[in-house]
N, C-alpha and C positions, 0 to 999 in steps of 0.2 A: 504495499498499501504506498503510493508518494505521499508522504506529508507534506500541510501547506508549512510555507516559510514565513517566519512572524518577526519581524525587524521590532527589536525592544530595547529601550533603552535603559539603562540601570545607575544608579551612583555608584561610586569604586564601593565596596562593604570594607576598604583594609585603609590601617592608619597606623599611628607609631602605639598605639596600644595592641596592636597582631600582636601576640608572643612571640617571640623567635621559634619554639620547638611549638610547632603548634597542629601536627599532626599526632595525637597519643600521645603529645609531649617527649616522642623519640625521634632521635636529632636523626636515624636514618631514615626514618621514614617519611621524616619533614623534608628532609635534602633533597631524596629522590623525588615526590613532587613538586618541589621547589626547582631542579634540576630540570623536569620536563616541561614546565611552569614557561620557565626563561628562556627555552626555545619559541613560544608562541607569538610572539609581537613580531619578529620578522618572517618567521615560515608563515605567517596566517597571511601578510601580505603580499608573499611569491605566492600563496594559493590565488589570491585576488587577479595578481597579474597575468598568473599562468591562465585561469579561466578565462578574464575577460578578454585577454589574447585572440580567442576564436569565438567571441561570443555574435559575431555573423556567421558562424556554423551552426547554432540553434536552430531548433526545425519548427518551432512557432513560437508566436507572441506569448504564448505559456511558460514556455522553456526560456526564453530571454529573461521574464519577468524572472522567474525563478534563478537565473543567473545574476541579477539585479540587485537581488533581497539576498543570496550569497556573499554578495560585496559586500552589503553594508553588516549581514550578521559579521563577518569574519575581522570587517573593520573597528568595529568594536568590540570584538573579542580581544583584539591586536591591543587596543587601547586601555583595554582592563587590566591586562597580563603584563602591559610596559610598564602601568603602575605597581604591579608587584616588584618588576625589577626593578624600581626607584626605589621600593622599600627595602629591596634586599642589598643594594647598594647602601644605600642607610644604614643598614645595620651592619657594613664589617666587607662586603662582597665587591669591591670594586672591580673586577676581572669580568663580572659578568655582561655591562653593559660593552664593554671594549672587544670582547668575542663577539656577541651579537655585529656591532660593525662590521667585522670582518668580515661576517657569515650572510650579512647584509649583500653587501660588494658582488659576494659570489653568489647568492642567489639572484639578483640583478644580471650578472652574467648571463646566467643560466639561459634567463627569459627569452632574454634578445636574441643568444643565438643557440639555444636548443628548445625551443618553442615545446616542439610535440612532448621531448623526454620529458620536461618542465609540467604540463599537462598530465602525464602518465607517473608520477612522481606525486605528483596533488592528488589522484585518484588515490593512489597505496596509500598516502599518508591520511588521506579523509576515513578509508576505512578502517586505520588503526585506530583513531581517536574517534571514530565510531563506533568500533569494542570495547573502545577505555567509555567511554559514555553509554553505551550499556550495562558495562559492568559495574559505573557508580551509580546508577537509579535501579536496576535489580537487584544489584549486592547492597545498599547501603550500610548494612551494620558491618562489614569489612570494609568499606571505602572510606563515608562519610560522617561515619558515625564517633570515630575518633577525634575528628577535626576539629580545628578550636571553628563557633558556628561562621565566622566571618569569611573564613575559608572555603567551608562548608558550602556557604552561599552559592560562593563564587563559583565551587568545581559544578555544583548541581546548575546553577545556569546557563552555563559553559555546555554542558552534556546535552539538557536536553534540544539545544540551540544545533548542536553538533550533529546527533540524530535526526536533527530536523531535513538538514540540507545534504545529508550524507552521500547520496546520488547525483547531484549537481555535475560533479567532475567527472563522475565514473561514466555517466550518459554521454555529457561530449566528448568523452575520449572514443565511445565505442563507435561515434559518429569520423573524428577524428582519423581516429590510428584504432581499428579495431583487433589489433594482434594478442593471442592469447598469450602468447610467447613473450610479449614485452611485459603487458599488465604484469605477468607472474616475477619475470627476472630484476623491474624494478621495485617491486613488495620488496624480495628476497633481500634486493642489495639496502632497499630503505630501512628495515629493520634493523638488519646489523646497524647499517649505520644510525640511527638515532638510539639505539641501546649503548653504542661506543661513547654518542655524546652525553646521554644522560649518566652513565657513568665514570665518565669526562667528568660533569662539571657536581657529581654528588660527592665524588672524590675530594672536587677544588671546596668545597662547601664543609665538608668535614676536616680538611687539613687547616680549614682558617679559625676553627674551633675546636684546634689542637687535638681532632679525636682520629684522625686517620689511621693511626698505630693502634689504635686500640680496638681487636677480631670481635672481643665480644657486641660493638655497636655497630657493625656490619653482621655478624650473625643472628644476632636478637634482632634484629630489622627484615633482613632477608627471610628470615625462620615467619616473619606476621604477612611480609607483602608474596610472599609465594606457598604459604600453607594449603595442601591440598584440604579439596572439596567443591561442593558446587561450583565456586565463582572461578577457583580458578578451571576445572573442566569445561566449563562455557566461555571463556576464554578462549583455550587453546580450540574448542569447537569453531564460533566466530570466526576467530583469525584464519582459520585454514579455509575456513569455505572460499575465502575468496581466489583459491587456485584451483576449483571449478572452472571447466569451462564455461557451463551452465550459468555461472553465479551473476545475478545482481542484488544491490545494495538490498533493494524492498523486500525480496526473499524473506526478511524479517523485519514483524510489524512491532516495532519501536511505538505504536501511536500511544497506547497505554500506559504506555512508561512516563511517555511527554507527556500527554496531558497529567497523569497525578501528580509529577515533578512541579510542573508549571504550578497546578493548584498551591501546593502546598507550599510553595515561594510568594504565592500570591497573601494566602493566609497568614506569611511571616511577615510581610509588607517589602518584602524585594523588591516582588511585584506591583506595578501599578493596578487596581483591580477593576 
């Protein structure tokens, strides 16, 4: 089922009062999510450029409107996560904005020189964000319950919108370059690349906190992150679905999770009624 894409404007939930270890008071779990979040501002700008490059290939006015709203949603996401990067810099992690500026230059080069690969990369990474979004909404007790409310609201809002627009880049890629091999190869490469980037940033955060050489910090956090159970089973299943030749993002109906998450955020006053 194709979800409608709604553009929601929210005030930043973050402030100087947001605690340093906001995820279960655990340094590793916090910094793992910090590392992921810190890739979003420039990454999502890359997504928007990649999709907009081919917007003239949209099959209908409806698809063009979905592309426009995709860009608006991702632009707002980028600004909210940029505010998180600013908070991280204020907390004593100055390397993150510097490496983001370098990454932005590299991604702009990719948009100019390799637009088809950039679109395939966007579609693949949108699959990863959709899988994570489904995890956050379907298994809140594992993912968001331990979070400080400021960060929990940010991640839940981001998750519902990622689930809404999960098929936009995929549908455009299917028209621009319907190669199954390209789709699979790019996701595999991007999965390895993102994991390396997140681990590198996590290591940086822990090193700045003087915790890099404490195996117990790494082991305790990783054990909680990768604990066996329904969430891990669903994550692996949903990720691997991409490699099927007949895969489409809308084969998994996220509409009930989107509606439930949005209603809860409205009840909490995070979204306008």
